[in-house]
C-alpha positions as CSV (number, residue, x, y, z in Angstrom):
1,M,-17.0,27.4,-38.9
2,D,-15.3,27.1,-35.5
3,K,-15.3,23.7,-33.8
4,P,-16.8,23.6,-30.3
5,V,-14.3,23.7,-27.4
6,L,-15.0,22.6,-23.8
7,V,-12.6,24.2,-21.2
8,A,-11.7,21.9,-18.3
9,I,-10.4,23.3,-15.1
10,V,-9.4,20.8,-12.5
11,A,-8.0,21.0,-9.0
12,P,-4.1,20.6,-9.0
13,L,-4.3,17.2,-7.3
14,I,-3.4,13.9,-9.1
15,G,-6.6,12.1,-8.0
16,H,-8.8,14.9,-9.5
17,L,-6.7,15.2,-12.6
18,T,-6.7,11.5,-13.5
19,Q,-10.4,11.1,-13.2
20,S,-11.2,14.3,-15.1
21,I,-9.0,13.2,-18.0
22,Q,-10.8,9.9,-18.0
23,L,-14.1,11.7,-18.3
24,A,-12.7,14.0,-21.0
25,K,-11.6,10.9,-22.9
26,L,-15.1,9.4,-22.7
27,I,-16.7,12.7,-23.9
28,L,-14.3,13.0,-26.8
29,E,-14.9,9.4,-27.9
30,K,-18.6,10.1,-27.9
31,N,-18.4,13.3,-30.0
32,N,-15.8,13.6,-32.7
33,Q,-16.5,17.2,-33.4
34,L,-15.7,18.4,-29.9
35,S,-12.3,19.3,-28.4
36,I,-11.3,19.8,-24.8
37,S,-8.7,22.3,-23.5
38,L,-7.6,21.3,-20.0
39,L,-6.0,24.2,-18.0
40,V,-3.1,22.9,-15.9
41,I,-2.5,24.5,-12.5
42,K,0.7,23.9,-10.6
43,V,1.1,24.2,-6.8
44,P,4.4,25.9,-5.9
45,I,4.5,24.3,-2.5
46,D,4.0,20.7,-3.9
47,P,6.9,20.1,-6.3
48,Q,6.7,16.3,-6.1
49,G,2.9,16.4,-6.8
50,T,3.6,18.8,-9.7
51,N,6.2,16.5,-11.1
52,K,3.7,13.5,-10.9
53,I,1.1,15.6,-12.7
54,Q,3.5,16.6,-15.4
55,T,4.7,13.0,-15.9
56,F,1.1,11.9,-16.2
57,I,0.3,14.6,-18.7
58,D,3.5,13.8,-20.7
59,G,2.2,10.2,-21.0
60,C,-1.3,11.1,-21.9
61,N,-2.1,11.0,-25.6
62,V,-5.8,11.6,-26.2
63,E,-6.9,13.0,-29.6
64,R,-8.5,16.5,-29.3
65,L,-7.5,16.8,-25.7
66,H,-5.1,19.8,-25.3
67,F,-3.2,21.0,-22.2
68,H,-2.5,24.6,-21.4
69,H,-0.3,25.5,-18.5
70,L,-1.4,28.5,-16.5
71,P,1.4,30.6,-15.0
72,Q,2.4,30.2,-11.4
73,P,2.3,33.2,-9.0
74,E,5.7,34.8,-8.6
75,N,5.6,35.1,-4.8
76,T,3.4,33.3,-2.3
77,D,5.3,34.2,0.8
78,N,2.3,36.0,2.3
79,W,-0.2,33.3,1.4
80,T,-1.8,31.1,4.0
81,S,0.1,28.0,5.1
82,H,-3.1,25.9,5.2
83,R,-2.9,23.4,2.3
84,G,-6.6,23.6,1.3
85,L,-6.9,27.4,1.7
86,F,-3.6,27.8,-0.3
87,V,-5.2,26.0,-3.2
88,N,-8.2,28.2,-2.8
89,Q,-6.1,31.3,-3.1
90,L,-4.3,29.8,-6.1
91,L,-7.6,29.3,-7.9
92,E,-8.6,32.9,-7.3
93,F,-5.3,34.1,-8.6
94,Q,-5.8,32.1,-11.8
95,K,-9.2,33.7,-12.6
96,L,-7.5,36.5,-14.6
97,H,-5.4,34.1,-16.6
98,V,-8.4,31.9,-17.3
99,R,-10.3,34.9,-18.6
100,E,-7.4,35.9,-20.9
101,Y,-7.0,32.4,-22.3
102,V,-10.8,31.8,-22.8
103,S,-11.2,35.1,-24.5
104,K,-9.1,33.8,-27.4
105,I,-11.1,30.6,-27.9
106,K,-13.4,30.6,-30.9
107,G,-16.3,28.2,-30.5
108,L,-16.3,28.1,-26.7
109,C,-19.2,26.0,-25.6
110,G,-18.8,25.4,-21.9
111,F,-16.7,24.7,-18.8
112,L,-16.0,21.4,-17.2
113,L,-15.1,22.0,-13.6
114,D,-14.6,19.9,-10.5
115,V,-15.8,20.3,-6.9
116,M,-12.8,22.4,-6.0
117,T,-12.7,24.8,-9.0
118,T,-16.3,26.0,-8.8
119,T,-15.1,29.6,-8.5
120,M,-14.6,29.5,-12.2
121,I,-18.3,29.4,-12.8
122,D,-18.0,33.2,-12.5
123,V,-15.8,33.2,-15.6
124,A,-18.2,30.9,-17.5
125,D,-21.1,33.2,-16.7
126,E,-19.1,36.2,-18.1
127,F,-18.8,34.3,-21.4
128,Q,-22.4,33.2,-21.2
129,V,-21.6,29.5,-21.4
130,P,-22.8,26.7,-19.1
131,S,-20.7,24.9,-16.5
132,Y,-20.8,21.2,-15.6
133,I,-19.2,20.1,-12.3
134,F,-17.5,16.7,-12.1
135,C,-17.6,15.3,-8.6
136,T,-14.8,12.9,-7.8
137,S,-16.5,12.1,-4.5
138,G,-19.8,10.2,-4.0
139,A,-23.4,11.3,-4.3
140,G,-23.8,11.1,-0.6
141,F,-21.1,13.8,-0.1
142,I,-22.7,16.1,-2.7
143,G,-26.0,15.7,-1.0
144,L,-24.6,16.4,2.4
145,M,-22.9,19.6,1.1
146,L,-26.2,20.9,-0.4
147,Y,-28.2,20.0,2.6
148,V,-26.0,21.7,5.1
149,Q,-25.8,24.8,2.9
150,S,-29.6,24.8,2.7
151,L,-29.9,24.6,6.5
152,Q,-27.8,27.7,6.7
153,D,-29.2,29.7,3.8
154,D,-32.8,28.6,3.7
155,H,-33.5,27.9,7.4
156,N,-31.1,30.4,9.0
157,Q,-29.4,27.7,11.1
158,D,-25.9,28.2,12.5
159,T,-24.7,24.8,11.4
160,I,-21.3,25.1,13.2
161,E,-23.2,25.5,16.5
162,L,-25.6,22.7,15.5
163,F,-22.7,20.3,15.1
164,K,-21.3,21.3,18.5
165,T,-24.5,20.5,20.3
166,S,-25.7,17.5,18.4
167,K,-24.5,13.9,18.2
168,E,-25.9,13.1,14.8
169,L,-27.4,14.6,11.7
170,I,-30.3,13.3,9.7
171,A,-29.7,14.1,6.0
172,P,-31.9,13.1,3.1
173,C,-29.0,11.5,1.2
174,F,-28.2,8.9,4.0
175,L,-30.5,6.1,5.2
176,Q,-29.1,6.3,8.7
177,P,-28.4,9.3,10.9
178,I,-24.8,10.5,10.4
179,P,-22.7,10.7,13.6
180,V,-21.3,14.2,13.9
181,S,-17.9,12.6,14.7
182,V,-17.7,11.4,11.0
183,L,-18.8,14.6,9.4
184,P,-16.0,16.1,7.2
185,I,-14.0,18.7,9.1
186,I,-14.4,20.9,6.0
187,I,-18.1,21.2,7.0
188,T,-17.7,21.3,10.8
189,D,-14.7,23.7,11.0
190,K,-15.9,27.3,11.0
191,L,-12.9,28.7,9.0
192,Q,-13.0,26.0,6.3
193,W,-16.8,26.1,6.0
194,S,-17.1,29.9,5.9
195,I,-14.2,30.5,3.5
196,R,-14.4,27.5,1.1
197,M,-17.1,24.9,1.5
198,H,-20.2,27.1,2.0
199,K,-19.4,29.0,-1.2
200,W,-18.7,25.8,-3.1
201,A,-22.1,24.4,-2.2
202,Q,-23.8,27.6,-3.4
203,Q,-21.8,27.3,-6.6
204,Y,-22.9,23.7,-7.2
205,R,-26.4,24.9,-7.6
206,R,-25.4,27.3,-10.4
207,A,-24.1,24.5,-12.6
208,K,-26.0,23.2,-15.6
209,G,-25.4,19.7,-14.2
210,I,-23.4,17.7,-11.7
211,I,-21.6,14.7,-13.0
212,V,-20.9,12.2,-10.2
213,N,-18.4,9.3,-10.3
214,T,-20.7,6.8,-8.8
215,F,-23.4,4.3,-10.0
216,A,-27.0,3.5,-9.1
217,A,-26.4,0.2,-7.4
218,L,-23.9,1.7,-5.0
219,E,-25.7,4.9,-4.0
220,D,-29.3,4.3,-4.9
221,Y,-30.7,5.9,-1.8
222,A,-28.7,9.2,-2.2
223,L,-29.4,9.4,-5.9
224,K,-33.1,9.0,-5.4
225,S,-33.1,11.7,-2.8
226,F,-32.1,14.2,-5.4
227,L,-35.4,13.6,-7.1
228,K,-37.1,15.2,-4.1
229,G,-35.5,18.6,-4.8
230,S,-37.3,20.3,-1.9
231,A,-35.3,18.2,0.6
232,Y,-32.3,20.3,-0.4
233,G,-33.7,23.8,-0.2
234,K,-35.6,26.4,-2.1
235,S,-33.4,26.5,-5.2
236,G,-33.5,22.8,-5.9
237,V,-30.7,20.6,-7.2
238,P,-29.1,20.7,-10.7
239,Q,-29.5,17.6,-12.9
240,I,-27.3,14.8,-11.4
241,Y,-25.5,12.4,-13.8
242,P,-24.2,9.3,-12.1
243,I,-21.9,7.8,-14.8
244,G,-19.3,5.9,-12.8
245,P,-17.2,4.1,-12.0
246,I,-14.6,6.1,-13.9
247,L,-11.2,4.6,-13.1
248,N,-7.7,5.9,-13.7
249,R,-6.5,3.7,-16.6
250,F,-3.7,6.0,-17.6
251,E,-1.4,5.2,-14.6
252,S,2.1,6.3,-15.5
253,K,5.0,4.0,-14.8
254,I,6.9,4.5,-11.6
255,K,10.6,3.8,-11.0
256,N,10.1,0.5,-9.1
257,Q,6.9,-0.7,-10.7
258,S,8.3,-3.8,-12.3
259,E,9.9,-4.8,-9.0
260,I,6.5,-4.4,-7.2
261,M,4.6,-6.4,-9.7
262,E,7.3,-9.1,-9.8
263,W,7.1,-9.4,-6.0
264,L,3.3,-9.7,-6.2
265,D,3.7,-12.4,-8.9
266,N,5.5,-14.6,-6.4
267,Q,2.7,-14.3,-3.7
268,P,-0.2,-16.7,-3.3
269,A,-3.6,-15.7,-4.5
270,K,-5.5,-13.2,-2.3
271,S,-2.8,-13.3,0.3
272,V,-1.5,-9.7,0.3
273,V,-3.1,-6.7,2.0
274,L,-2.3,-3.4,0.4
275,L,-2.0,-0.4,2.7
276,S,-2.2,2.9,0.9
277,F,-3.5,6.2,2.1
278,G,-3.4,8.4,-1.0
279,S,-1.0,11.0,-2.3
280,L,-1.9,13.3,0.6
281,G,-1.9,10.6,3.3
282,S,0.9,10.3,5.9
283,F,1.5,9.5,9.6
284,Q,3.7,10.7,12.3
285,L,6.5,8.5,13.6
286,D,4.6,7.0,16.6
287,Q,1.7,6.0,14.4
288,V,4.0,4.5,11.8
289,K,5.5,2.2,14.5
290,E,2.0,1.1,15.5
291,I,1.2,0.2,11.9
292,A,4.4,-1.8,11.6
293,N,3.7,-3.7,14.8
294,G,0.1,-4.3,13.9
295,L,1.2,-5.8,10.5
296,E,3.6,-8.1,12.3
297,Q,0.9,-9.2,14.7
298,S,-1.5,-9.9,11.9
299,G,0.9,-12.4,10.3
300,Q,-0.4,-11.3,6.9
301,R,1.6,-10.6,3.7
302,F,1.6,-6.9,3.0
303,L,2.5,-4.2,0.5
304,W,2.7,-0.9,2.4
305,V,2.8,2.6,0.8
306,L,4.5,4.8,3.3
307,R,4.9,8.5,2.8
308,Q,6.8,11.2,4.7
309,P,4.7,13.9,6.5
310,P,5.1,17.5,5.2
311,K,8.2,19.1,6.6
312,E,6.3,22.4,7.0
313,K,2.8,23.0,8.2
314,G,0.4,23.0,5.3
315,G,2.8,21.3,3.0
316,F,2.4,18.1,1.0
317,P,3.7,14.6,1.9
318,T,6.8,13.3,0.0
319,E,8.6,10.0,-0.4
320,Y,11.1,8.9,2.2
321,E,14.7,8.6,1.2
322,N,15.2,5.8,3.7
323,V,12.1,4.2,5.2
324,E,14.3,2.0,7.5
325,L,15.0,5.1,9.7
326,V,11.3,5.5,10.7
327,L,10.4,1.8,11.1
328,P,10.9,-0.3,14.3
329,E,14.4,-1.7,14.5
330,G,14.7,-4.9,12.5
331,F,11.2,-4.7,11.0
332,L,12.3,-4.9,7.4
333,D,14.5,-7.9,8.2
334,R,11.8,-9.7,10.1
335,T,9.2,-9.2,7.4
336,A,11.4,-9.5,4.4
337,S,9.8,-12.8,3.3
338,I,6.2,-11.5,3.6
339,G,6.2,-7.8,3.2
340,K,7.3,-4.8,1.1
341,V,7.4,-1.1,2.0
342,V,7.4,1.4,-0.9
343,G,6.8,5.1,-1.6
344,W,4.2,4.8,-4.3
345,V,2.3,2.1,-6.3
346,P,0.3,1.9,-9.5
347,Q,-2.8,1.4,-7.4
348,L,-5.3,0.0,-10.0
349,A,-2.7,-2.4,-11.3
350,V,-2.0,-3.6,-7.8
351,L,-5.6,-4.0,-6.8
352,S,-6.2,-5.9,-10.1
353,H,-3.4,-8.4,-9.2
354,F,-4.5,-11.9,-8.2
355,A,-2.3,-11.8,-5.1
356,V,-4.1,-8.9,-3.5
357,G,-6.9,-9.9,-1.1
358,G,-7.5,-6.7,1.0
359,F,-7.0,-3.0,1.0
360,V,-6.4,-0.8,4.1
361,S,-7.5,2.5,2.7
362,H,-7.9,6.2,3.6
363,C,-11.3,5.9,1.8
364,G,-10.7,8.4,-0.9
365,W,-13.5,8.0,-3.4
366,N,-11.3,7.0,-6.3
367,S,-9.7,4.3,-4.2
368,I,-13.1,3.0,-3.1
369,L,-14.3,2.7,-6.7
370,E,-11.1,1.0,-7.8
371,S,-11.4,-1.5,-4.9
372,I,-15.0,-2.2,-5.7
373,W,-14.3,-2.7,-9.4
374,C,-11.5,-5.2,-8.5
375,G,-13.6,-7.0,-5.9
376,V,-11.1,-6.2,-3.1
377,P,-12.7,-5.5,0.3
378,I,-11.6,-2.4,2.3
379,A,-10.6,-1.9,5.9
380,T,-11.4,1.8,6.6
381,W,-8.8,4.3,8.0
382,P,-9.9,7.8,6.9
383,L,-7.5,10.7,7.2
384,A,-9.0,13.9,5.9
385,A,-11.6,15.7,3.7
386,E,-14.8,13.6,3.3
387,Q,-13.1,10.3,3.9
388,E,-14.6,9.8,7.4
389,L,-18.1,10.1,5.8
390,N,-17.0,7.7,3.1
391,A,-15.9,5.2,5.7
392,F,-19.2,5.5,7.6
393,Q,-21.0,4.9,4.3
394,L,-19.0,1.8,3.5
395,V,-19.2,0.2,6.9
396,K,-22.6,1.2,8.3
397,E,-24.7,2.0,5.2
398,L,-23.5,-0.4,2.6
399,G,-21.8,-3.2,4.6
400,I,-18.9,-3.6,2.2
401,A,-16.0,-2.7,4.4
402,V,-14.6,-3.6,7.8
403,E,-13.5,-1.0,10.3
404,I,-10.1,-0.1,11.6
405,S,-11.2,3.5,12.2
406,L,-14.2,5.6,11.2
407,D,-13.3,9.0,12.7
408,Y,-9.5,9.3,12.6
409,N,-8.5,12.6,11.1
410,E,-4.9,13.8,10.7
411,A,-5.8,17.4,11.4
412,M,-7.2,16.5,14.8
413,Q,-5.4,15.4,18.0
414,H,-6.6,11.8,18.0
415,Q,-5.3,9.0,20.1
416,L,-3.1,6.5,18.3
417,V,-4.7,3.6,16.5
418,K,-2.9,0.9,18.4
419,A,-1.2,-2.1,16.9
420,E,-3.7,-4.6,18.4
421,Q,-6.6,-2.7,16.7
422,I,-4.7,-2.7,13.4
423,G,-3.7,-6.3,13.5
424,K,-7.3,-7.3,14.4
425,G,-8.7,-5.3,11.5
426,V,-6.2,-6.7,9.0
427,R,-7.0,-10.3,10.0
428,Q,-10.7,-9.7,9.8
429,L,-10.2,-8.1,6.4
430,M,-8.3,-11.0,5.0
431,D,-10.7,-13.6,6.3
432,G,-11.7,-15.4,3.1
433,E,-15.1,-16.4,4.6
434,N,-16.4,-13.0,5.9
435,E,-19.7,-11.6,4.6
436,V,-18.0,-8.3,3.6
437,R,-16.0,-10.1,1.0
438,K,-19.1,-11.7,-0.5
439,R,-20.9,-8.4,-0.6
440,V,-17.9,-6.7,-2.4
441,Q,-17.9,-9.4,-5.0
442,E,-21.6,-8.8,-5.7
443,I,-21.3,-5.0,-5.9
444,S,-18.2,-5.4,-8.1
445,G,-20.3,-7.2,-10.7
446,K,-22.9,-4.4,-10.5
447,S,-20.2,-1.8,-11.0
448,R,-19.1,-3.5,-14.2
449,A,-22.6,-3.9,-15.4
450,A,-23.4,-0.2,-14.9
451,V,-21.0,0.9,-17.6
452,Q,-21.9,-1.7,-20.1
453,E,-24.2,-0.8,-22.9
454,G,-27.7,-0.6,-21.4
455,G,-26.4,-0.2,-17.9
456,S,-27.5,2.6,-15.6
457,S,-24.3,4.6,-15.9
458,H,-24.1,4.1,-19.7
459,L,-27.6,5.3,-20.2
460,C,-26.9,8.3,-18.0
461,F,-23.8,9.2,-19.9
462,E,-25.8,9.0,-23.2
463,N,-28.3,11.5,-21.6
464,L,-25.4,13.8,-20.5
465,M,-23.9,13.8,-24.0
466,Q,-27.2,14.6,-25.6
467,T,-27.6,17.6,-23.3
468,I,-24.0,18.8,-23.9
469,C,-24.5,18.5,-27.7
470,R,-27.6,20.7,-27.6
471,I,-25.3,23.6,-26.8
472,F,-23.8,23.5,-30.2
473,Q,-25.1,22.4,-33.6
474,N,-22.8,21.9,-36.6
475,G,-20.1,23.8,-34.8
476,S,-22.3,26.8,-33.9
477,L,-23.3,27.7,-30.4
478,V,-27.1,27.5,-29.8
479,P,-29.1,27.8,-26.6
480,S,-29.5,24.6,-24.6
């Protein structure tokens, strides 16, 4: 009798992949009859990112987790130069290859997708198996997407015009009105909403369930709002499973990791501020200089992850060959005793280090959860995607972060964040007596309690596994 197989299809971004593999590991640990086949998608215009993903996969040894590499398109010259839309085209291209691969699987029991690969629900439906969506963002973001989609589809509202004429949006998943200035550009931009996000939100509703990397104590208000399904439109909301925090514990070694950790070992406790803006985060030269000057003005010890902007429009950031060329003259010499500038860090290991006392972050959801878990307060500096919304949530809704910026977006022509503002934010962040630090310590304890036996996330995960296991019985597929 064929063993049940769950097919996982994840966006070709390192943050999505690492979290999805962690989820797969948890699922496999819970059910020793199940196997998971993860389909690997490579992005031709992001060779460094592809190499990182491959290095990560090479170092991943999880029993009954198998990787299958989908073929790359031979020619993408006529594809869009927009990074997000390129990935969208890539996923549509891969549908045929996914069908071919899945058709050969005996014992197929379902699809595990993420928020960017929902187009594959079409394939799951063809094979008459359920889909589960894993959201690597928060519950607030999922709620916002579903609510805006409902405004358009159920209430015939032109949401793009609504955002142009309104200053704020009242959504059921947020306690406070959301300033339009912090709404994700993927929702307010007509092209991105119409081509990608509107369809994604519609596809979320087709899933058997939505697994969210969050926990009840962090997003209690948003999670409770889903119980009032009518607030999100006529078709309601799939079952929501908050099972986080799921953290990336598979971090692969980087070439200068030992050097970074040794440097941290020699710093006083809670004295270092980490500046890291994710694998997709980068700044132009004028903003880099402001950050450097702001760090000097703050007088704080720092570990700064600095990445080179894409050389072509729509491309992906890379590591600098020589960071000295983009920093103010003499900066590295003047800060040699208190600072370090690098191209990449093992982030969870760094945040866990006793020397790290603050985190200037782009507010990607994975980074937020890692920071909370480690009890390290954040200073917000969002750059793209839903990060502005996350920053608003951290500062205004939850009170567990300080603000450097809430509405900066690398795709918009914003004014520079000046050195004085950066220095002030860093000093406030590193103040050992501020209330934010105390709140983060409290929520950190709750994050750890959530995943312990009997905790809210643990119980929710048990419920999820019971639901998944109903799909098959003794290796045979049965209706759920």
